Gaussian input, Z-matrix of N, CA and C with variables (Angstrom, degrees):
# hf/3-21g

backbone

0 1
 N
 C     1     B1
 C     2     B2     1     A1
 N     3     B3     2     A2     1     D1
 C     4     B4     3     A3     2     D2
 C     5     B5     4     A4     3     D3
 N     6     B6     5     A5     4     D4
 C     7     B7     6     A6     5     D5
 C     8     B8     7     A7     6     D6
 N     9     B9     8     A8     7     D7
 C    10    B10     9     A9     8     D8
 C    11    B11    10    A10     9     D9
 N    12    B12    11    A11    10    D10
 C    13    B13    12    A12    11    D11
 C    14    B14    13    A13    12    D12
 N    15    B15    14    A14    13    D13
 C    16    B16    15    A15    14    D14
 C    17    B17    16    A16    15    D15
 N    18    B18    17    A17    16    D16
 C    19    B19    18    A18    17    D17
 C    20    B20    19    A19    18    D18
 N    21    B21    20    A20    19    D19
 C    22    B22    21    A21    20    D20
 C    23    B23    22    A22    21    D21
 N    24    B24    23    A23    22    D22
 C    25    B25    24    A24    23    D23
 C    26    B26    25    A25    24    D24
 N    27    B27    26    A26    25    D25
 C    28    B28    27    A27    26    D26
 C    29    B29    28    A28    27    D27
 N    30    B30    29    A29    28    D28
 C    31    B31    30    A30    29    D29
 C    32    B32    31    A31    30    D30
 N    33    B33    32    A32    31    D31
 C    34    B34    33    A33    32    D32
 C    35    B35    34    A34    33    D33
 N    36    B36    35    A35    34    D34
 C    37    B37    36    A36    35    D35
 C    38    B38    37    A37    36    D36
 N    39    B39    38    A38    37    D37
 C    40    B40    39    A39    38    D38
 C    41    B41    40    A40    39    D39
 N    42    B42    41    A41    40    D40
 C    43    B43    42    A42    41    D41
 C    44    B44    43    A43    42    D42
 N    45    B45    44    A44    43    D43
 C    46    B46    45    A45    44    D44
 C    47    B47    46    A46    45    D45
 N    48    B48    47    A47    46    D46
 C    49    B49    48    A48    47    D47
 C    50    B50    49    A49    48    D48
 N    51    B51    50    A50    49    D49
 C    52    B52    51    A51    50    D50
 C    53    B53    52    A52    51    D51
 N    54    B54    53    A53    52    D52
 C    55    B55    54    A54    53    D53
 C    56    B56    55    A55    54    D54
 N    57    B57    56    A56    55    D55
 C    58    B58    57    A57    56    D56
 C    59    B59    58    A58    57    D57
 N    60    B60    59    A59    58    D58
 C    61    B61    60    A60    59    D59
 C    62    B62    61    A61    60    D60
 N    63    B63    62    A62    61    D61
 C    64    B64    63    A63    62    D62
 C    65    B65    64    A64    63    D63
 N    66    B66    65    A65    64    D64
 C    67    B67    66    A66    65    D65
 C    68    B68    67    A67    66    D66
 N    69    B69    68    A68    67    D67
 C    70    B70    69    A69    68    D68
 C    71    B71    70    A70    69    D69
 N    72    B72    71    A71    70    D70
 C    73    B73    72    A72    71    D71
 C    74    B74    73    A73    72    D72
 N    75    B75    74    A74    73    D73
 C    76    B76    75    A75    74    D74
 C    77    B77    76    A76    75    D75
 N    78    B78    77    A77    76    D76
 C    79    B79    78    A78    77    D77
 C    80    B80    79    A79    78    D78
 N    81    B81    80    A80    79    D79
 C    82    B82    81    A81    80    D80
 C    83    B83    82    A82    81    D81
 N    84    B84    83    A83    82    D82
 C    85    B85    84    A84    83    D83
 C    86    B86    85    A85    84    D84
 N    87    B87    86    A86    85    D85
 C    88    B88    87    A87    86    D86
 C    89    B89    88    A88    87    D87
 N    90    B90    89    A89    88    D88
 C    91    B91    90    A90    89    D89
 C    92    B92    91    A91    90    D90
 N    93    B93    92    A92    91    D91
 C    94    B94    93    A93    92    D92
 C    95    B95    94    A94    93    D93
 N    96    B96    95    A95    94    D94
 C    97    B97    96    A96    95    D95
 C    98    B98    97    A97    96    D96
 N    99    B99    98    A98    97    D97
 C   100   B100    99    A99    98    D98
 C   101   B101   100   A100    99    D99
 N   102   B102   101   A101   100   D100
 C   103   B103   102   A102   101   D101
 C   104   B104   103   A103   102   D102
 N   105   B105   104   A104   103   D103
 C   106   B106   105   A105   104   D104
 C   107   B107   106   A106   105   D105
 N   108   B108   107   A107   106   D106
 C   109   B109   108   A108   107   D107
 C   110   B110   109   A109   108   D108
 N   111   B111   110   A110   109   D109
 C   112   B112   111   A111   110   D110
 C   113   B113   112   A112   111   D111
 N   114   B114   113   A113   112   D112
 C   115   B115   114   A114   113   D113
 C   116   B116   115   A115   114   D114
 N   117   B117   116   A116   115   D115
 C   118   B118   117   A117   116   D116
 C   119   B119   118   A118   117   D117
 N   120   B120   119   A119   118   D118
 C   121   B121   120   A120   119   D119
 C   122   B122   121   A121   120   D120
 N   123   B123   122   A122   121   D121
 C   124   B124   123   A123   122   D122
 C   125   B125   124   A124   123   D123
 N   126   B126   125   A125   124   D124
 C   127   B127   126   A126   125   D125
 C   128   B128   127   A127   126   D126
 N   129   B129   128   A128   127   D127
 C   130   B130   129   A129   128   D128
 C   131   B131   130   A130   129   D129
 N   132   B132   131   A131   130   D130
 C   133   B133   132   A132   131   D131
 C   134   B134   133   A133   132   D132
 N   135   B135   134   A134   133   D133
 C   136   B136   135   A135   134   D134
 C   137   B137   136   A136   135   D135
 N   138   B138   137   A137   136   D136
 C   139   B139   138   A138   137   D137
 C   140   B140   139   A139   138   D138
 N   141   B141   140   A140   139   D139
 C   142   B142   141   A141   140   D140
 C   143   B143   142   A142   141   D141
 N   144   B144   143   A143   142   D142
 C   145   B145   144   A144   143   D143
 C   146   B146   145   A145   144   D144
 N   147   B147   146   A146   145   D145
 C   148   B148   147   A147   146   D146
 C   149   B149   148   A148   147   D147
 N   150   B150   149   A149   148   D148
 C   151   B151   150   A150   149   D149
 C   152   B152   151   A151   150   D150
 N   153   B153   152   A152   151   D151
 C   154   B154   153   A153   152   D152
 C   155   B155   154   A154   153   D153
 N   156   B156   155   A155   154   D154
 C   157   B157   156   A156   155   D155
 C   158   B158   157   A157   156   D156
 N   159   B159   158   A158   157   D157
 C   160   B160   159   A159   158   D158
 C   161   B161   160   A160   159   D159
 N   162   B162   161   A161   160   D160
 C   163   B163   162   A162   161   D161
 C   164   B164   163   A163   162   D162
 N   165   B165   164   A164   163   D163
 C   166   B166   165   A165   164   D164
 C   167   B167   166   A166   165   D165
 N   168   B168   167   A167   166   D166
 C   169   B169   168   A168   167   D167
 C   170   B170   169   A169   168   D168
 N   171   B171   170   A170   169   D169
 C   172   B172   171   A171   170   D170
 C   173   B173   172   A172   171   D171
 N   174   B174   173   A173   172   D172
 C   175   B175   174   A174   173   D173
 C   176   B176   175   A175   174   D174
 N   177   B177   176   A176   175   D175
 C   178   B178   177   A177   176   D176
 C   179   B179   178   A178   177   D177
 N   180   B180   179   A179   178   D178
 C   181   B181   180   A180   179   D179
 C   182   B182   181   A181   180   D180
 N   183   B183   182   A182   181   D181
 C   184   B184   183   A183   182   D182
 C   185   B185   184   A184   183   D183
 N   186   B186   185   A185   184   D184
 C   187   B187   186   A186   185   D185
 C   188   B188   187   A187   186   D186
 N   189   B189   188   A188   187   D187
 C   190   B190   189   A189   188   D188
 C   191   B191   190   A190   189   D189
 N   192   B192   191   A191   190   D190
 C   193   B193   192   A192   191   D191
 C   194   B194   193   A193   192   D192
 N   195   B195   194   A194   193   D193
 C   196   B196   195   A195   194   D194
 C   197   B197   196   A196   195   D195
 N   198   B198   197   A197   196   D196
 C   199   B199   198   A198   197   D197
 C   200   B200   199   A199   198   D198
 N   201   B201   200   A200   199   D199
 C   202   B202   201   A201   200   D200
 C   203   B203   202   A202   201   D201
 N   204   B204   203   A203   202   D202
 C   205   B205   204   A204   203   D203
 C   206   B206   205   A205   204   D204
 N   207   B207   206   A206   205   D205
 C   208   B208   207   A207   206   D206
 C   209   B209   208   A208   207   D207
 N   210   B210   209   A209   208   D208
 C   211   B211   210   A210   209   D209
 C   212   B212   211   A211   210   D210
 N   213   B213   212   A212   211   D211
 C   214   B214   213   A213   212   D212
 C   215   B215   214   A214   213   D213
 N   216   B216   215   A215   214   D214
 C   217   B217   216   A216   215   D215
 C   218   B218   217   A217   216   D216
 N   219   B219   218   A218   217   D217
 C   220   B220   219   A219   218   D218
 C   221   B221   220   A220   219   D219
 N   222   B222   221   A221   220   D220
 C   223   B223   222   A222   221   D221
 C   224   B224   223   A223   222   D222
 N   225   B225   224   A224   223   D223
 C   226   B226   225   A225   224   D224
 C   227   B227   226   A226   225   D225
 N   228   B228   227   A227   226   D226
 C   229   B229   228   A228   227   D227
 C   230   B230   229   A229   228   D228
 N   231   B231   230   A230   229   D229
 C   232   B232   231   A231   230   D230
 C   233   B233   232   A232   231   D231
 N   234   B234   233   A233   232   D232
 C   235   B235   234   A234   233   D233
 C   236   B236   235   A235   234   D234
 N   237   B237   236   A236   235   D235
 C   238   B238   237   A237   236   D236
 C   239   B239   238   A238   237   D237
 N   240   B240   239   A239   238   D238
 C   241   B241   240   A240   239   D239
 C   242   B242   241   A241   240   D240
 N   243   B243   242   A242   241   D241
 C   244   B244   243   A243   242   D242
 C   245   B245   244   A244   243   D243
 N   246   B246   245   A245   244   D244
 C   247   B247   246   A246   245   D245
 C   248   B248   247   A247   246   D246
 N   249   B249   248   A248   247   D247
 C   250   B250   249   A249   248   D248
 C   251   B251   250   A250   249   D249
 N   252   B252   251   A251   250   D250
 C   253   B253   252   A252   251   D251
 C   254   B254   253   A253   252   D252
 N   255   B255   254   A254   253   D253
 C   256   B256   255   A255   254   D254
 C   257   B257   256   A256   255   D255
 N   258   B258   257   A257   256   D256
 C   259   B259   258   A258   257   D257
 C   260   B260   259   A259   258   D258
 N   261   B261   260   A260   259   D259
 C   262   B262   261   A261   260   D260
 C   263   B263   262   A262   261   D261
 N   264   B264   263   A263   262   D262
 C   265   B265   264   A264   263   D263
 C   266   B266   265   A265   264   D264
 N   267   B267   266   A266   265   D265
 C   268   B268   267   A267   266   D266
 C   269   B269   268   A268   267   D267
 N   270   B270   269   A269   268   D268
 C   271   B271   270   A270   269   D269
 C   272   B272   271   A271   270   D270
 N   273   B273   272   A272   271   D271
 C   274   B274   273   A273   272   D272
 C   275   B275   274   A274   273   D273
 N   276   B276   275   A275   274   D274
 C   277   B277   276   A276   275   D275
 C   278   B278   277   A277   276   D276
 N   279   B279   278   A278   277   D277
 C   280   B280   279   A279   278   D278
 C   281   B281   280   A280   279   D279
 N   282   B282   281   A281   280   D280
 C   283   B283   282   A282   281   D281
 C   284   B284   283   A283   282   D282
 N   285   B285   284   A284   283   D283
 C   286   B286   285   A285   284   D284
 C   287   B287   286   A286   285   D285
 N   288   B288   287   A287   286   D286
 C   289   B289   288   A288   287   D287
 C   290   B290   289   A289   288   D288
 N   291   B291   290   A290   289   D289
 C   292   B292   291   A291   290   D290
 C   293   B293   292   A292   291   D291
 N   294   B294   293   A293   292   D292
 C   295   B295   294   A294   293   D293
 C   296   B296   295   A295   294   D294
 N   297   B297   296   A296   295   D295
 C   298   B298   297   A297   296   D296
 C   299   B299   298   A298   297   D297
 N   300   B300   299   A299   298   D298
 C   301   B301   300   A300   299   D299
 C   302   B302   301   A301   300   D300
 N   303   B303   302   A302   301   D301
 C   304   B304   303   A303   302   D302
 C   305   B305   304   A304   303   D303
 N   306   B306   305   A305   304   D304
 C   307   B307   306   A306   305   D305
 C   308   B308   307   A307   306   D306
 N   309   B309   308   A308   307   D307
 C   310   B310   309   A309   308   D308
 C   311   B311   310   A310   309   D309
 N   312   B312   311   A311   310   D310
 C   313   B313   312   A312   311   D311
 C   314   B314   313   A313   312   D312
 N   315   B315   314   A314   313   D313
 C   316   B316   315   A315   314   D314
 C   317   B317   316   A316   315   D315
 N   318   B318   317   A317   316   D316
 C   319   B319   318   A318   317   D317
 C   320   B320   319   A319   318   D318
 N   321   B321   320   A320   319   D319
 C   322   B322   321   A321   320   D320
 C   323   B323   322   A322   321   D321
 N   324   B324   323   A323   322   D322
 C   325   B325   324   A324   323   D323
 C   326   B326   325   A325   324   D324
 N   327   B327   326   A326   325   D325
 C   328   B328   327   A327   326   D326
 C   329   B329   328   A328   327   D327
 N   330   B330   329   A329   328   D328
 C   331   B331   330   A330   329   D329
 C   332   B332   331   A331   330   D330

   B1=1.4421
   B2=1.5279
   B3=1.2967
   B4=1.4530
   B5=1.5237
   B6=1.3162
   B7=1.4623
   B8=1.5198
   B9=1.3241
   B10=1.4624
   B11=1.5335
   B12=1.3147
   B13=1.4624
   B14=1.5265
   B15=1.3324
   B16=1.4669
   B17=1.5244
   B18=1.3250
   B19=1.4652
   B20=1.5295
   B21=1.3332
   B22=1.4664
   B23=1.5267
   B24=1.3229
   B25=1.4663
   B26=1.5272
   B27=1.3207
   B28=1.4614
   B29=1.5142
   B30=1.3403
   B31=1.4652
   B32=1.5269
   B33=1.3213
   B34=1.4673
   B35=1.5242
   B36=1.3417
   B37=1.4642
   B38=1.5247
   B39=1.3317
   B40=1.4681
   B41=1.5250
   B42=1.3284
   B43=1.4670
   B44=1.5237
   B45=1.3258
   B46=1.4660
   B47=1.5222
   B48=1.3216
   B49=1.4643
   B50=1.5201
   B51=1.3295
   B52=1.4650
   B53=1.5267
   B54=1.3234
   B55=1.4627
   B56=1.5275
   B57=1.3342
   B58=1.4632
   B59=1.5204
   B60=1.3214
   B61=1.4617
   B62=1.5223
   B63=1.3244
   B64=1.4546
   B65=1.5164
   B66=1.3285
   B67=1.4648
   B68=1.5163
   B69=1.3123
   B70=1.4627
   B71=1.5121
   B72=1.3164
   B73=1.4560
   B74=1.5219
   B75=1.3339
   B76=1.4663
   B77=1.5257
   B78=1.3243
   B79=1.4578
   B80=1.5161
   B81=1.3264
   B82=1.4632
   B83=1.5292
   B84=1.3296
   B85=1.4704
   B86=1.5250
   B87=1.3230
   B88=1.4663
   B89=1.5303
   B90=1.3315
   B91=1.4554
   B92=1.5193
   B93=1.3273
   B94=1.4703
   B95=1.5279
   B96=1.3316
   B97=1.4656
   B98=1.5266
   B99=1.3323
   B100=1.4650
   B101=1.5207
   B102=1.3199
   B103=1.4578
   B104=1.5283
   B105=1.3243
   B106=1.4673
   B107=1.5145
   B108=1.3287
   B109=1.4630
   B110=1.5255
   B111=1.3248
   B112=1.4591
   B113=1.5194
   B114=1.3240
   B115=1.4657
   B116=1.5254
   B117=1.3316
   B118=1.4647
   B119=1.5231
   B120=1.3275
   B121=1.4618
   B122=1.5181
   B123=1.3275
   B124=1.4633
   B125=1.5233
   B126=1.3140
   B127=1.4673
   B128=1.5217
   B129=1.3229
   B130=1.4664
   B131=1.5277
   B132=1.3234
   B133=1.4610
   B134=1.5231
   B135=1.3224
   B136=1.4588
   B137=1.5254
   B138=1.3112
   B139=1.4654
   B140=1.5259
   B141=1.2971
   B142=1.4617
   B143=1.5152
   B144=1.2857
   B145=1.4608
   B146=1.5249
   B147=1.3354
   B148=1.4579
   B149=1.5267
   B150=1.3440
   B151=1.4579
   B152=1.5267
   B153=1.2842
   B154=1.4502
   B155=1.5122
   B156=1.2945
   B157=1.4586
   B158=1.5183
   B159=1.3093
   B160=1.4583
   B161=1.5245
   B162=1.3124
   B163=1.4623
   B164=1.5246
   B165=1.3300
   B166=1.4640
   B167=1.5257
   B168=1.3061
   B169=1.4606
   B170=1.5198
   B171=1.3178
   B172=1.4549
   B173=1.5142
   B174=1.2924
   B175=1.4506
   B176=1.5216
   B177=1.3051
   B178=1.4597
   B179=1.5219
   B180=1.3243
   B181=1.4541
   B182=1.5165
   B183=1.3099
   B184=1.4647
   B185=1.5260
   B186=1.3425
   B187=1.4604
   B188=1.5267
   B189=1.3335
   B190=1.4641
   B191=1.5220
   B192=1.3243
   B193=1.4529
   B194=1.5127
   B195=1.3120
   B196=1.4617
   B197=1.5260
   B198=1.3172
   B199=1.4606
   B200=1.5283
   B201=1.2992
   B202=1.4646
   B203=1.5286
   B204=1.3218
   B205=1.4604
   B206=1.5276
   B207=1.3322
   B208=1.4675
   B209=1.5263
   B210=1.3352
   B211=1.4606
   B212=1.5324
   B213=1.3444
   B214=1.4740
   B215=1.5267
   B216=1.3097
   B217=1.4631
   B218=1.5270
   B219=1.3219
   B220=1.4665
   B221=1.5263
   B222=1.3282
   B223=1.4658
   B224=1.5213
   B225=1.3243
   B226=1.4620
   B227=1.5220
   B228=1.3111
   B229=1.4609
   B230=1.5285
   B231=1.3261
   B232=1.4589
   B233=1.5258
   B234=1.3291
   B235=1.4645
   B236=1.5220
   B237=1.3198
   B238=1.4636
   B239=1.5273
   B240=1.3214
   B241=1.4647
   B242=1.5301
   B243=1.3345
   B244=1.4606
   B245=1.5257
   B246=1.3272
   B247=1.4604
   B248=1.5148
   B249=1.3230
   B250=1.4643
   B251=1.5270
   B252=1.3245
   B253=1.4677
   B254=1.5294
   B255=1.3248
   B256=1.4672
   B257=1.5235
   B258=1.3338
   B259=1.4600
   B260=1.5227
   B261=1.3155
   B262=1.4636
   B263=1.5264
   B264=1.3288
   B265=1.4630
   B266=1.5284
   B267=1.3443
   B268=1.4636
   B269=1.5213
   B270=1.3249
   B271=1.4622
   B272=1.5259
   B273=1.3252
   B274=1.4625
   B275=1.5271
   B276=1.3309
   B277=1.4583
   B278=1.5229
   B279=1.3231
   B280=1.4627
   B281=1.5252
   B282=1.3302
   B283=1.4669
   B284=1.5252
   B285=1.3266
   B286=1.4674
   B287=1.5300
   B288=1.3170
   B289=1.4633
   B290=1.5147
   B291=1.3151
   B292=1.4681
   B293=1.5293
   B294=1.3224
   B295=1.4672
   B296=1.5286
   B297=1.3171
   B298=1.4612
   B299=1.5309
   B300=1.3251
   B301=1.4625
   B302=1.5255
   B303=1.3161
   B304=1.4655
   B305=1.5296
   B306=1.3205
   B307=1.4593
   B308=1.5254
   B309=1.3250
   B310=1.4572
   B311=1.5240
   B312=1.3212
   B313=1.4603
   B314=1.5245
   B315=1.3345
   B316=1.4643
   B317=1.5243
   B318=1.3270
   B319=1.4694
   B320=1.5272
   B321=1.3233
   B322=1.4631
   B323=1.5260
   B324=1.3209
   B325=1.4656
   B326=1.5229
   B327=1.3197
   B328=1.4646
   B329=1.5243
   B330=1.3257
   B331=1.4695
   B332=1.5125
   A1=106.93
   A2=116.78
   A3=120.01
   A4=110.06
   A5=114.59
   A6=119.89
   A7=111.37
   A8=117.29
   A9=120.79
   A10=111.35
   A11=116.59
   A12=120.07
   A13=110.84
   A14=116.64
   A15=119.71
   A16=110.86
   A17=117.13
   A18=120.86
   A19=109.88
   A20=117.06
   A21=120.65
   A22=111.24
   A23=117.07
   A24=120.96
   A25=110.07
   A26=117.00
   A27=120.46
   A28=112.92
   A29=116.76
   A30=120.68
   A31=110.52
   A32=117.12
   A33=120.32
   A34=110.46
   A35=117.55
   A36=120.21
   A37=111.58
   A38=117.13
   A39=120.04
   A40=110.85
   A41=117.02
   A42=120.47
   A43=111.10
   A44=116.26
   A45=119.99
   A46=110.86
   A47=116.98
   A48=120.15
   A49=111.10
   A50=116.68
   A51=120.90
   A52=111.08
   A53=116.85
   A54=120.02
   A55=112.07
   A56=117.22
   A57=119.41
   A58=112.67
   A59=117.68
   A60=120.48
   A61=112.46
   A62=117.23
   A63=121.36
   A64=112.66
   A65=115.26
   A66=120.62
   A67=113.39
   A68=117.91
   A69=119.67
   A70=110.21
   A71=115.30
   A72=121.01
   A73=111.91
   A74=117.66
   A75=118.49
   A76=111.14
   A77=117.90
   A78=120.74
   A79=111.89
   A80=116.01
   A81=120.51
   A82=109.94
   A83=116.61
   A84=120.40
   A85=111.08
   A86=116.97
   A87=119.94
   A88=111.00
   A89=117.32
   A90=120.78
   A91=112.26
   A92=116.30
   A93=120.03
   A94=110.17
   A95=116.46
   A96=119.96
   A97=110.48
   A98=116.57
   A99=120.54
   A100=111.89
   A101=117.21
   A102=120.41
   A103=111.03
   A104=116.64
   A105=119.99
   A106=112.30
   A107=116.55
   A108=119.59
   A109=111.43
   A110=116.79
   A111=120.07
   A112=112.13
   A113=116.42
   A114=120.00
   A115=110.76
   A116=116.86
   A117=120.01
   A118=110.87
   A119=116.81
   A120=120.55
   A121=111.17
   A122=117.65
   A123=120.60
   A124=111.33
   A125=117.17
   A126=119.90
   A127=111.07
   A128=117.26
   A129=119.00
   A130=111.39
   A131=117.34
   A132=118.49
   A133=112.01
   A134=118.31
   A135=119.92
   A136=112.20
   A137=117.33
   A138=119.93
   A139=108.54
   A140=116.18
   A141=118.89
   A142=109.85
   A143=115.94
   A144=120.64
   A145=110.32
   A146=118.00
   A147=119.84
   A148=113.14
   A149=117.65
   A150=119.77
   A151=109.82
   A152=115.88
   A153=120.72
   A154=113.98
   A155=117.33
   A156=120.42
   A157=108.99
   A158=116.07
   A159=120.43
   A160=109.56
   A161=115.11
   A162=120.70
   A163=109.49
   A164=117.00
   A165=118.93
   A166=112.89
   A167=115.31
   A168=122.71
   A169=104.77
   A170=115.38
   A171=120.02
   A172=111.66
   A173=114.38
   A174=122.16
   A175=108.66
   A176=116.98
   A177=120.88
   A178=110.63
   A179=116.43
   A180=122.27
   A181=114.88
   A182=118.36
   A183=121.44
   A184=108.63
   A185=115.91
   A186=121.65
   A187=108.95
   A188=116.76
   A189=120.83
   A190=113.09
   A191=118.50
   A192=121.35
   A193=114.07
   A194=118.01
   A195=120.59
   A196=113.04
   A197=117.22
   A198=120.60
   A199=111.44
   A200=115.72
   A201=121.93
   A202=109.43
   A203=115.52
   A204=120.66
   A205=108.79
   A206=119.10
   A207=120.32
   A208=114.20
   A209=119.01
   A210=120.76
   A211=113.45
   A212=120.56
   A213=118.38
   A214=112.67
   A215=116.99
   A216=119.71
   A217=110.70
   A218=117.49
   A219=120.40
   A220=110.87
   A221=116.92
   A222=119.85
   A223=111.52
   A224=117.22
   A225=120.53
   A226=110.15
   A227=117.55
   A228=120.04
   A229=110.61
   A230=116.63
   A231=120.49
   A232=111.23
   A233=116.82
   A234=120.70
   A235=111.46
   A236=117.78
   A237=121.03
   A238=110.17
   A239=117.12
   A240=120.83
   A241=110.60
   A242=117.32
   A243=120.28
   A244=110.40
   A245=117.04
   A246=120.79
   A247=112.43
   A248=116.66
   A249=120.08
   A250=110.81
   A251=117.22
   A252=120.34
   A253=110.93
   A254=117.08
   A255=120.47
   A256=110.40
   A257=117.07
   A258=120.40
   A259=111.25
   A260=117.30
   A261=120.26
   A262=110.74
   A263=116.95
   A264=120.75
   A265=111.35
   A266=117.06
   A267=120.03
   A268=111.93
   A269=117.39
   A270=119.60
   A271=111.24
   A272=116.93
   A273=120.22
   A274=110.68
   A275=116.98
   A276=120.25
   A277=111.68
   A278=116.70
   A279=120.99
   A280=110.98
   A281=117.00
   A282=121.06
   A283=110.58
   A284=117.46
   A285=120.21
   A286=111.81
   A287=116.87
   A288=120.07
   A289=110.81
   A290=117.39
   A291=120.90
   A292=111.06
   A293=116.98
   A294=119.89
   A295=112.07
   A296=116.41
   A297=119.61
   A298=112.24
   A299=118.29
   A300=120.62
   A301=113.47
   A302=118.72
   A303=124.08
   A304=112.76
   A305=116.61
   A306=121.34
   A307=108.92
   A308=115.14
   A309=120.82
   A310=111.13
   A311=117.36
   A312=123.71
   A313=108.75
   A314=117.35
   A315=120.52
   A316=112.58
   A317=117.86
   A318=119.52
   A319=111.30
   A320=117.56
   A321=120.56
   A322=111.94
   A323=117.04
   A324=120.02
   A325=111.99
   A326=117.58
   A327=119.67
   A328=112.39
   A329=117.44
   A330=119.18
   A331=112.86
   D1=127.37
   D2=179.48
   D3=-74.79
   D4=163.05
   D5=-177.39
   D6=-63.94
   D7=-42.75
   D8=-179.02
   D9=-64.15
   D10=-40.93
   D11=178.71
   D12=-66.47
   D13=-38.17
   D14=177.65
   D15=-64.09
   D16=-38.84
   D17=176.66
   D18=-64.25
   D19=-42.96
   D20=179.35
   D21=-62.05
   D22=-43.19
   D23=178.84
   D24=-62.83
   D25=-42.19
   D26=178.07
   D27=-62.81
   D28=-41.23
   D29=178.43
   D30=-66.07
   D31=-40.69
   D32=179.00
   D33=-64.99
   D34=-43.53
   D35=178.15
   D36=-64.95
   D37=-39.85
   D38=178.72
   D39=-65.64
   D40=-41.74
   D41=177.98
   D42=-64.44
   D43=-40.48
   D44=179.02
   D45=-64.37
   D46=-42.11
   D47=178.41
   D48=-64.02
   D49=-42.57
   D50=178.45
   D51=-60.88
   D52=-43.95
   D53=-179.18
   D54=-68.49
   D55=-38.06
   D56=-178.45
   D57=-71.76
   D58=-21.43
   D59=178.67
   D60=-89.93
   D61=4.40
   D62=-179.63
   D63=-77.06
   D64=-177.68
   D65=-175.87
   D66=-102.78
   D67=-6.25
   D68=179.45
   D69=-103.90
   D70=142.77
   D71=-177.47
   D72=-67.50
   D73=-33.30
   D74=179.17
   D75=-69.23
   D76=-30.82
   D77=174.61
   D78=-67.76
   D79=-38.23
   D80=177.02
   D81=-63.35
   D82=-42.87
   D83=178.15
   D84=-63.43
   D85=-43.83
   D86=178.54
   D87=-63.89
   D88=-35.21
   D89=176.54
   D90=-64.76
   D91=-40.08
   D92=177.04
   D93=-64.67
   D94=-40.26
   D95=178.31
   D96=-62.07
   D97=-47.13
   D98=-179.56
   D99=-64.60
   D100=-36.57
   D101=178.97
   D102=-62.43
   D103=-41.00
   D104=176.95
   D105=-64.64
   D106=-41.65
   D107=179.20
   D108=-67.96
   D109=-36.79
   D110=177.21
   D111=-65.35
   D112=-39.75
   D113=177.72
   D114=-65.28
   D115=-40.58
   D116=177.43
   D117=-62.14
   D118=-43.77
   D119=179.61
   D120=-64.88
   D121=-38.77
   D122=179.22
   D123=-65.30
   D124=-41.81
   D125=-178.80
   D126=-68.43
   D127=-44.77
   D128=-176.83
   D129=-70.84
   D130=-30.57
   D131=179.94
   D132=-81.24
   D133=-21.43
   D134=177.71
   D135=-82.43
   D136=-13.68
   D137=176.25
   D138=-78.00
   D139=172.83
   D140=179.14
   D141=-65.55
   D142=146.98
   D143=-177.03
   D144=-71.25
   D145=121.96
   D146=179.61
   D147=-79.55
   D148=0.01
   D149=-179.09
   D150=-67.45
   D151=127.17
   D152=-179.92
   D153=81.71
   D154=1.32
   D155=178.51
   D156=-111.31
   D157=157.55
   D158=-177.42
   D159=-113.70
   D160=163.00
   D161=178.91
   D162=-68.13
   D163=144.44
   D164=-177.50
   D165=-73.14
   D166=127.92
   D167=170.84
   D168=-119.66
   D169=104.10
   D170=-170.20
   D171=-78.83
   D172=145.12
   D173=177.57
   D174=-166.70
   D175=-169.07
   D176=-178.80
   D177=-83.96
   D178=136.21
   D179=174.41
   D180=69.86
   D181=33.50
   D182=-178.54
   D183=-105.93
   D184=133.29
   D185=176.50
   D186=-79.29
   D187=118.56
   D188=-176.16
   D189=-80.64
   D190=-3.61
   D191=-178.94
   D192=-70.18
   D193=-21.07
   D194=-177.70
   D195=-91.48
   D196=-0.94
   D197=-176.23
   D198=-102.22
   D199=150.81
   D200=176.59
   D201=-78.18
   D202=145.22
   D203=178.35
   D204=-77.34
   D205=118.29
   D206=-176.64
   D207=-81.18
   D208=-11.53
   D209=-175.53
   D210=-64.24
   D211=-48.48
   D212=178.19
   D213=-61.76
   D214=-34.92
   D215=179.05
   D216=-67.47
   D217=-38.82
   D218=177.68
   D219=-68.50
   D220=-38.24
   D221=178.00
   D222=-65.66
   D223=-39.33
   D224=179.22
   D225=-67.55
   D226=-39.14
   D227=177.68
   D228=-61.14
   D229=-42.54
   D230=176.70
   D231=-64.68
   D232=-41.15
   D233=179.52
   D234=-65.57
   D235=-34.91
   D236=178.19
   D237=-65.91
   D238=-42.99
   D239=-179.71
   D240=-65.77
   D241=-44.35
   D242=178.23
   D243=-65.89
   D244=-39.90
   D245=177.56
   D246=-62.64
   D247=-37.78
   D248=177.30
   D249=-63.85
   D250=-40.06
   D251=178.34
   D252=-65.70
   D253=-40.97
   D254=178.30
   D255=-65.55
   D256=-40.03
   D257=178.64
   D258=-63.93
   D259=-41.80
   D260=178.02
   D261=-63.42
   D262=-40.69
   D263=178.26
   D264=-64.35
   D265=-44.06
   D266=179.44
   D267=-65.45
   D268=-38.36
   D269=177.46
   D270=-66.67
   D271=-36.00
   D272=175.77
   D273=-63.88
   D274=-43.87
   D275=176.42
   D276=-62.99
   D277=-36.44
   D278=178.84
   D279=-64.26
   D280=-44.88
   D281=179.51
   D282=-66.12
   D283=-42.82
   D284=179.11
   D285=-65.34
   D286=-36.70
   D287=176.39
   D288=-65.25
   D289=-42.03
   D290=178.47
   D291=-63.79
   D292=-42.53
   D293=-179.97
   D294=-65.22
   D295=-35.88
   D296=-176.06
   D297=-83.75
   D298=-42.35
   D299=-172.96
   D300=-106.34
   D301=-12.70
   D302=-177.74
   D303=58.14
   D304=26.50
   D305=175.99
   D306=-155.36
   D307=154.77
   D308=175.33
   D309=-120.07
   D310=8.69
   D311=178.18
   D312=-75.86
   D313=123.56
   D314=-176.30
   D315=-65.95
   D316=-32.95
   D317=179.73
   D318=-68.63
   D319=-32.82
   D320=177.76
   D321=-78.53
   D322=-27.55
   D323=179.56
   D324=-74.26
   D325=-27.25
   D326=-177.30
   D327=-74.72
   D328=-20.62
   D329=-179.12
   D330=-92.39

């Protein structure tokens, strides 16, 4: 993981934590979204760099050292799809909460 990418991941995690500790429900949802994106960025940047490497086409007598590892990329693709489903569910809950309570303030929702 490069230094710049590590700084970006840290900023995304810090922003997500700040938003999730807020008092508005939409901030909490945005924090959850950012946390998922930060985790995806951390996983993909901690894998080997695919820059300059090609996708593996397996055959006899091929050196696997020149190929990019496809496992982290497949895991991130799965995480993106699951994250999208969670985001859609949270946005649905946000809209239903607004329709029912006419507020997104967590202190007003608890009473």
